[in-house]
N, C-alpha and C positions, 0 to 999 in steps of 0.2 A: 217817022223815026227822028230824032235828032240828028244833024249833021255833025255837030261839034258840042261836047259837053265838057263844062268846065267843071272840076271838082276841087273844092276850096277846106283846105285842111289836110295835113300830110301824116296823120296819125294812123292807127289799124284801120280805123272806119274807112278813111278815104283812100289808101292802098288798097283794102279790099273792094272798095267800089271800082277802082281801076283795075284790078285783077277781074273782076267780073264783067266790065266793059270791053276789054281787049279780046276775052274768050268769046264774044258773041259771035254769031254766027257772019254778020254784017257789021263790025263794031265801027261806031262812031270815031271822030278824032277826038280825043282825050287828052285835056291840057290839067295838070295838077299845081296848084299854086298852095306853096307850104311857106308861112312866114319867117320860120327860125332857119338856121342853116344844117338843119338835119330831118331826115325821115323818120317816123315810129312814134313820135306824140310821147305817151306815157310808156311806151316800152322802151326803157332805158335800162341798159347792162353794162358793168365796169368790169374790166378782167384785169387781174393784178399781174406784175411780172411771173410770179409763181403759179398763175393760171387759174387762181380762184376767181369766180364771177360771183358777181353782187348785183342784186337786182334793186332798182330804185322805184319801180313801178309793180306789175302784176308779175307774179312769179311762178304762177302755173295754172294750167287749165284744164277743166273738168270735159272729159268726155263722152258725157252723157246725154241722152238725147239727140233730136234732130240737128240741133245748132252744133251741139258737139261733135258730130259725125261729119258735119259740114265743114267743120274747122280742120278735123284729121284729113278729110278729101283735100283741102287747099295745102295742109302741109306735104302731102302726100306727091300732088301735082309740083309743088314747089322744088320737091327733091331732098326734102327734110326728114324722109322716114328713118332714115339711118340715125340722124342727130338726136331722136327723141328719147327722153329719160322719162320712165314711167314710175308711177308708185302705185301698187297693188293695194286693193282693199285691205288685205289684211296685214300690210304693214303698220309698224308704229307710228308713222306719220298720218296714217288714213284713220287708226282706230283710236288714238289717242289725243285728245284734246284738254285743256285745263281752264279752270277760273282761278284768279288769284283774288282773293276776299279774306278779310280780316288777318292781313300778313301772312297766308298760307296759300299754297297750291292745291286744288281739289279737281280730281279728273271728273270730267263730266261722265254721267251714268252711260253706260253702253252694255248691250245685252241685257238677258231675261233677270239677272240678279240685281243689275244697277235699276231695274224698275220696280222689283218687289219689296225691297228694303229701303230704308231713309239713307242716304249717302250725302254727306257733307257736300257744300254747303246749303242743301236742302234740309228743310227739317221733317219732312215726311216721304214715303215712297211716292214717286212718279206716276207709279198705276194709279193714284188718285186724281191727278191731274187728268190723265186719259179718261176716269171715270166722268169726270166733271164735263169733259170735251162731249162725252157721247151721250150726255144728259141736258146739256144746254141747249135751248131752242137757237135756230139760227138768226144771224143779225139780220136787219131789213134795211140799215142805212147803206147810201150808195159808197160810202167811204169810210174810214176808222184810222186812227193811227195804230201802228205796230203795237205799242204798249196796250192802248185800250183793247185791241182785239185780243192778246195773248192773256191779258187780264181777266177778260170776260169769259173766255173759253178754257183755260186751264189755270187760272188763280193769279195771286199776287206774285208768288214767289218767281213762277214760270218768267212772268213779265219782267219784275225787276232786275231778275240774274241772268235767265238765260237770253231773252230776247233783247233787254237791253245791250247784253253784249254783244251778240250776234249783229245787231245793227250797227255796232261801234266797228266791228270787224270788218263787215261787208261795206258798209258806207260810209265809215267813219261819222256816223249822224247820231243824233237823238231819236230814240224809238218815240218819244212822245209828240215827235214832229212829223216823223215819216208815216207816208199812207202804206198801209198793209195791201191794199188794192194794187198798188204801183210796184212798190218794193217785192213784195212777195205774193205775185199773183196765184200761183198754185194752191197757197193756202186759203186766200181769199174764194176763190173758184171751189175749192174743196168743201169749204162750208157752205156755199149757195147750192152746189151740185146734191150733198149729200145730207145736209144740216149737221154734218159733224165733219171736222178738219180729219181726224184719224180714217174715219170710214171713206172720204172724199180722195183719200190719198191711196188707201187700201184697194178700193175696187175699180175694176177698169170702167173707162168711160168713153169708149169708141174714137179715140183719137186717131187721126190717120198717121200711122207709122212713116219714118224717113224713107227716102228712095232707097235705091241700090247701095250697099255700103262697100266701099273701097277695101283694100285687104287692111290697111293699118286700124280701121273704126273696126273690123271684125276682130283683129287682134285685142283691141282693147277691150272688147266685150268678152273675148275668151279667157283673156288673163287678168280680167276683172280690175281694170285700173280705176284708182280713183281720182288721179290727176298725172297731169304730164308736163314736162319742161322740156328745153332743148338744150343741147351740149354746149351751144355759144350764148346761152341766156335768151331771155325772151325777144331784145333787139332784132336777134337774128332772123325771126319772123319778118320784121320789116325790112330788113338787107335782102331777104329773097325774094319778098314781093317787088322791091324795086328793080332786081336783077331780072324779075319774070316779066314786067311790064315796059320797060324803057325800050328792049330790042322789037316790042309787038307794037311800037307806033305812039306808045304814050309820052307826053312831052310834061317832064318832072321839073318844077322849077323850086329851088330853095331861096331865101332871102326875098321872097315875093310876097310880103304882105297886102292883103285886099284893102283898100281905102274905102271904096264905095262900089254899091250895086246898083244900078238902074235899068230899068225894063222898057224898053221904046220899041213901038211897031213890030211886037212877038219877038225880039231878041233882048239879050242880056248885055249891058255894057257893063266890064268889070274894071274899075278904075285902080291900077296899081301907082307905085311911086312916080315912074317915069312914063307910062303910057296905057292905053286903054286894049282890052281885048274883047271880042264879042263871043258869044255862046247862045243857042237853042236852048240849053239846059243847064242849070246850075244844082250839083249835088253840094249842099252844104254839111260838111264834116266839122264844122267850127263848134266850140261850145256856145250854147244858146245866146249867153251875154255877148259875147264875141260877134256873132251873127247881127244881133240886135243893133250893134254899134255901126254897122256899113251899110243898114236897109235905107231905102230913099223916104222922104218925109211921108208919102201917102201910104207906105205900110207900117206906119205907127202902131195901129192895132195890134199887128204881129210883133212888132219889136216890144210893146207892152208885155204881152204874154210871154215872150223868151226873156224877158229881165226878171221876169218871177219866178224864174226855174234858177235858185241858188246852189252853190257849190261850196264843197268844204275843203279845205286846205289840211294838208298833212305832212309833219317832218319826218321822213324816213332816216334814220339813223342805223346805217351798216356798220356792224362790228365783227372783229375778228381776232379770237384769242387762240394762243398757242398752247397746247398741252393740257387744256381745260374741258372738264367732263361737267355733263349737264345733271343734275339730281334727277331727274325725269325724262323720259323718252316720249317724244310725241310732236305733233305739228308745230306745238306753240301754246300760249296761253292768251286768255283776254281777261280786260278788267273791267268789271261793270262802273258805271259812271259813280255810282254811290261810294265806291272806293277810292277812285281817284280820276276826276275827270280829263285831267291832261294826259294821261296814259291812256292809249286804245289796248295796246296787247305787244307780246313780242313774239316773233315767229323763229322757232329753230330751224334755220335753214339747212345745217348740216344733216338733220335728221332725214329729210324727204330728199335731198339731192347731193349725197356725200360726193356725188362724181364733181361736182364743182367747188370742191374744197380746193384746188390746186396741190401741188407737191409740198409736202411739209417743209416748216419755215428752219429757221437758223437752228432750233433747238433739236430738230429732227422729229419732233411730235407731230402728230395730227393736229390740224387747224380745227376750230368750231367757229361757224360763221352765223350770227344772229342778226335780226332785223326787229329795231324797236320803233314803234309807230306812235306819235306823239300828236296831239292837238284835234284835228278834226272839227266838228261843230264846235268844239270848245277850246278853239286856237286862240282866238282874239283872248277870250279871258283869261287863257292861262300863260300865253306867250307874247300877247299883243300883235299888232299889224304883221301879217305873214310877210308881206313886202320889204319890212325891215327886220325881221328876226335874225339875229347874230346866231352863227352856229355854234359858238362856244356854250352858251347856257343850255342849248338844246342837247349837245354832246354829255355835257355833266348830268342832265335829267336823266339822259338814256343809261349812262353807266351807272348811277346811284340805282336806277329798275333793274338793272340786271345784277347788280351786287347784292339787293335786297331780297329780290324775287327767286335769283337761281344762286346766289352764294359766290358770284364770280367777281373776286374783288381786286383782281389782278389789272394791269394796264394792257389794253388791247394793242395787239400787233398793228392793227390798221383800222382805222375809224373813217366814215364819210357820211356827211350830213349834208341832205337835199331837203330843201323845203318846197314841197310840190303845191304851188299855188292851186286853188279852184281846181283841185282834180278830180273830185267826186261829186257829180252832181246828186241834189238832196230832191227825192221827190217826195214833197210836203204834201198834206190833205189836199184832194182836190187836183191832183197833177192830171189824171185821167180826162176830167173836164177840160182842163188847158189844153192837152193834146186834140181834143175834140175841136175846140175854138180855133186852134191853129190851121188843123186840116181843112175845117169851113171856110176859113179868110183864103186859103190859097187855090180852093177850088171855087169859090164865087168870084174872086178877082182872075182867076184863070192864069195864074203863076206857073211856069214852067220850074218850079223849086221843090226840090226833093231834101228833107231834113233827115239827116242819119247820124249815129254815133251815142255816147254815153246820156247826154242830155235828155232821152227822150223814151226809150223802151229798154231799159237793161244797161248795167254799168260795166258787165263783165266783157272780157277778149270776145267768148263765143256771141254775146249779145250784140257787139259792135259789128261783127262780121256778118251775122245774120241779118242786121238790118242794111247795111250796106247790098248784099244780093237781093234783097226783097225791092228796094228802090232801084237798083238796076233792072230788075225783071218788069218792073210797073213801067220803067220808062221805055223799055224795049220791046215791050208786049212779049216777053217771053213767058211760059208757063211756070208756075210756081215750084 
């Protein structure tokens, strides 16, 4: 077992790795290095003087599956159970989602009625897309774009409208470039297993269930949560992790950018600005491209693979209106790339989490919080270089979208613009092969280096936490 583990990158993945390391029966010495002046990575929350909370990164977490239960276990152990804000599945924010197309908002079909009749913007009942899936032979290729997969199984409208928009909403990415195998593994495996996506998802396939559930996970199941957040915003999860691991021996360093990694005589040398530290094992929670920049020359085959994992930039525009009302109630709406490449969608934050609206403003009217997402894979062509993007044009673009899509023409009481550069990794075609080559290189070179985080096997908060736990288990030889 390693005596010293260095964790590089203090976002949710790196913090989760520290959490699992210090909880081990015989924990190693843990050092966390973070280049910036804060921990939490893309978990970024702002609180106004009136108590309104704005999220500039992830704004909710799904409780489903083993990974969802594991995250709730962590939340419970961190003492945050009382701060959880839950959205049940029958809530409008869980049931109602919209597409903006042709200058109008269209509810996405839900329930039997939406499947049996044509609901705009779809020209015919989605039942026929389901029939097509049941009759279409299973694909045989090792990978396929999300768009090609959806078109083959469900038809061109589902691909052009629903899956195109879904990829923009989840990955801020282009469905024609993203890998279905890596981005939507459940759909890919369902087809391989049963010859049909619908059958594969509907029929059990003997997956091992999660371990014993904590009370919070049981509550989530009993109350049928769709998603949850925290009363202090998602960044409070990072703060709770820092408060948990620090007194348990983890050494956490901000303003400590890693300059170079070198492996000599079985140990790592990590070169910082003014000194070098040594470690037996390194867990990299850095974005793939950032890790590539600090690797030694002899690891160039690894660096080359890491550089080939791109990432999309998103402008997150937070708006607050006083006394305004939405024309529809739901989670928000997405915009297909054919309608407006620059605009990914708008989230109606106040619908899901009214508890984060704060006290009424000067008018005494309740406030309305919205988030407009801009750019993604289309950032460069729409707004130029993300590193040089000025906030004013982005704010104008967001306000125009809110006016045109939702009829909110007034001046927002508060507005914030964050350009999140390279915030969402893009799993392009062949991503799974790239990961296999990376693991093969690490094994052949016998490098004690673990890669965790959103660049590899899932971009959600749950995915990042799960990848950290799995890596720590392998390092310490713990049972899965």
